[in-house]
N, C-alpha and C positions, 0 to 999 in steps of 0.2 A: 504494498500499499503504499502509497507516494505521499510523503510530508509535505508540508506546506510552510514556508518561514517567510515572515513580512521582514524583509529588507530594510525598512523603516523603522524597527521598532527601537525603542530607548533613544543608544544614542547614533544609532542607524550607520554608522561607515563600515568600513571592509571587514572586521573584525567577525561581522555576524557570518558572511559569506566562506572568510577562511574556517573558522567552527564549523559553520554546517559541512563543507566540503568535508572535513577531518571526519567530524561524525558517520557521516553517511557513508565515506570509506571504509573505515573499521567495522562498521554494523551491515555493508552492502544494503544498504536503505536509498531508495530513490528519493529526490529530492526538487521540490521545485521552488524555487527564491522569486520572490517578485518587489518592486521596489526598492532597487539594490541601491545606496547611498543615495536615496532621493534627494536627502536637504543639503546634499553637498551642490558647495561651485559651479563643479564640474561631476555631476551623478552620474550611475551605472559605473561599469566597468573600465578602471584604468588602466594600463600595460602590465604593472605589478599584479592587479588583479586577475587578469588576463591568463598571463603566464602561469597563475597557481590554478587556474581552471585547467587549462591546457594539462600541466605537471601533472594534476589529479586523477585527468582523463587516462593519461599514459599511465598510471600506477597502478592503475584499476581496470584496465583493458575495458573502459565506461563507455557509455554514449552521452554525448551533451548537446542541447541545444541552445543558442541565445550568448554565444563564446564568441562574442566581437565589444571592439570598444566603444566605450558609452553605452551598452547595452545594458536593460534596468530590467530583465527576466531572462531567468535560467534553471534550465531543464538538467539535470545529471543524473546519469543510473549507474552505478558502479557495479561491476562484474565477480572481479575478483582481485585479490592484491598483487600485482607483479613484484616483488621486488629485483633491484640490479642496479646498473649504472646508467646516468641521468644526466645531459647536460643541457642544461639551459640557460637561455641569453635573454635576458628580460628587453634592452635594447634602449634604456632609459638608465635615468638614480633611481629607479622603483627600487625600493629597499630586498634585497638578498635574503636578510632575514624573517621576513614575511612571509616569503614563499616558502620559504624552509620550514617555518612553524606551521604552514597548511600540511605539509608533506609528513613530517617527521610522525606526531602520531600513528598515523595508520601503518608507516613503514616499520615504526617499534614492533607492531604485531604481526609483522610478516616473517615467513618461515626460513628466511635467512637472510643476510647482510645485504645493506645497499651500499652505493657512493652517490652522491648527488653533488655537482657541479654545478654552481649560480653565479651567471656575470651580471652585474648590477651595481645598486647603492651599497655603500657599507659601512658606510658613516652619515647619515643623511635624516633629514627630521621628521618627526610623527612615525619614528621605531626605534627596536633597540639597536643600537648600531654593534658591529663584530664580536669587540671586545667584553661588552654586556654579555652577550651571550655566551660567550666563551667562558669568562672569569666569574659569573650570577649564575646564570641557567643553569649550562651543564653539572658546575655540581650539586646545583638544588636537583636536576633531574637523575642523579647520580645516588641521591640519598633515597629517592623513590626507586631503584631499581634500573633505572634507564642506561642506556650506553650510546653516548655520540660523542664522537671525536670532530674536531673544527681546525681545519687549518686556513690562511687566507697568503694570498699570494700577490693580490692587486689591490688597494683600497680606491676604493668607491665612492665620490664626493657629488655633491648636487652642484650645478646641474651636468655633466658629463658623463658621470657614473664611470662604467668599467672594470667593477670590482671583480675580485674573482676569489671565490668562497667554496673550498670542498667540505664536507659533511660524510664521515663515514658512519651508519647506524649500525647496530648489532640489534638484532631482534631479541626479545624479552617474553619468557613463557606468560608472567604476568607482573601489574606494579604493586610495592606496595604504601598500605596509607603512611602518613608523615604526621609530626607534631610539630610543628612551629610556633607553635605559642609564649616559646620562652627563648629568649635568644643568647643570653649568659652575658659573660665580659667580653669586649672589645679585644681581640687577641691581635690583630694587628693591620695595618693599612696599605693602599699601594695605591700609586698615583701614574698613569701613563696621561705624557706631555706631548702630541703627536702634530707634524706637519708634513704635508707635504707640497713639495714643489715650492714650496715657498722657505725664507731665509728660519734657519735653525735659533735664531736668537729669537722669531716668534713665541718657541715651544719654551724656550728660556726661561722668557717674561711669562708664560702662564705657569709653568712651574714654580718660579721665583713666588708670585704672588698666592698659590697654593702653600708653599711654605710657612709663609708670611702668614696668612690666614690660619693654620693650623699652631702656628705659636703664641702669635695675639689671643687663641683661645685657650691657651695653655694644654693643647695636646701633642702628643708627639709624633712627629713629622711622619710622613707615608714616606714607605720603600719605592723610590724615585724611578721613571725608565722614559730617557728622551729620546724619541722614536722619529726618524724620517721617511714615512708610508710610503711605496711605491707606489705612482697611481699615475693613470692618465690626463687628471685635474689637479686643482690645488683644494686646500682645506684645513683645516686645524681642528683639534680636540682634546678637550680634557677627561679625562676618565679614572673616577677615583673609586676604587673598592675597598669594601669594609667586611673584615672575615670576625665574626664571631663565636664566642661557640656551640652554639648551633644555629648557624645561620650566616650568608652572605648578603650584601646589598650592593648594589653600584647606582653610579652617580654621574651624568652625562652633558656636555654643556658643546656646544659645536661653534665651530666659530663662523663669521659673516662679514663681507664687504663691510666697513665703519665700525665693526664693534673690537675694540681695543680687547687687547691676548690677557689686560688685566678682566676684564669683564667675564668675558670666556673662563677663567678661574676663578672668579667670585660665584657665576651663578652655581657650579657645581659643588663649590663650597657649603653654598647655603642651603642647597638640597641636603648635601651631607649632614651639617651642624641641626637641621631642622629634625633630619630622622633621629638623630642621636637624642634629640631631645625627647622625642616620641616614647611608647613603649612598642612601637612596631616590630616585627621578627624579619619582615619580608617587604620591601618597596612596592609600590604598588602597580609598577611595571610587570615587576616576578607574581606577584598575587595575580593579575592578568593570565597570565601562561601558565602558571601551575594548576588552576580551576580546573580545566578539563581532564588532566593527569591523575588529580585528587578523585575525578568523579568514577576515573577508571579502575582505580585502585582496589586493591583488597584491606577490608577492614575500615576505621574513622580514619580522617584525615582532618587537622585545623588549622590554620593560621590565625595570624595577627599581623594586618599591614597597616598602614599610616592614615590610609583614606579608602573608603568603597567608593571609588569612581564611577559615573556612570558608564562609562566602557566596560570596569567588571562588572557590575549590576548586570548590562547587556549582553555579554558572556555567559553570564551565570543562567540566564533566561535563554538564552541558543540550548545548550545543556540539559537545560530540563525539558524541551522539547524533544528531544531522541530518548532520553534514559529516565529512568523510573526511578529517578531521585529527586531530592529537594535540599537545597543550601539551607542551614540555619547562621541567619546572617545578627550580627550582635552590631547593631550602626553606631551606637554609639562608644564601643570596645574595638569597632574595625574589628570585627572576630568571624570569621568565616568557617564552620565545620559542615562535615556531609558522610556519610556512610556510602562507598563507594560499592559497586556492583561486581567488581572483581573480573573485569575483562580479560579472557585469556585468548592467546595466539591459536586461530584455528586452523593455518595453514591452507590449502587452497580446500574448496566448497566441494 
């Protein structure tokens, strides 16, 4: 029976499409999505969304209608999971992270390992950057039993793109629930200050400002890495990772024309300090990504995030349309709990 999903529900963005495609593939459930990104300035499918649709059609030997730029209606009928090697080129600075986010849940439950190479944006607005995935998401997934290895060959910035990421995904029989309601003490912090095709002193100024902010705040300064990322384009980034006894959080700030290096650093630091003053265990970007895996895991999972965003609430709504689960949300504590369904890899039907 075809499940119909309203793409304009709640936050109404591309996450509805990505989660719908992922769960349809895992459950072999045909779906129809209407009003895709209806409230956006450019509604319908953009290049990164279209690439995600094409990728999911390939890895499920599926049928699709409406897979065109600007389309606001889509039907998708997955048949079987087809693990293997895939190479995808978004053709723009569209997010490689978000395309991978769509494919990963299904490939984790395939019968053998897969490798996915994606070309596009690796450090672009409105999506987790490559280093966030590597340093924050991958450890969180491993905590639940998932196995993912990431490598970056080229960095892709807006508007040129051209970044290249390789994801090696190992199948998992089942995921385990996770308790992320206590973060424990801060063990260490790690800073990446990077540029591509720009003077290295920009990265140094970003680093120096982060170190100044940490000292002024009375915090131990992070272990620091200065990088010149190979790329066809130009860009700068500050990424701060905080490792706790029971969790990891990450904070990213991208440079842009007219934005001083010090301001790039300040934005990442402000997010870090705000998180530290909260009782959160995971940042809101990680919460967005983990709720799907929590719903598919064995046993009870809980997390405390820094805020229940509309984006997160919408993602939970999509998951509940597919699965016989209900998220328990304590808004004041920003706590989310769920009893997972323990989905297991079925191999080929």
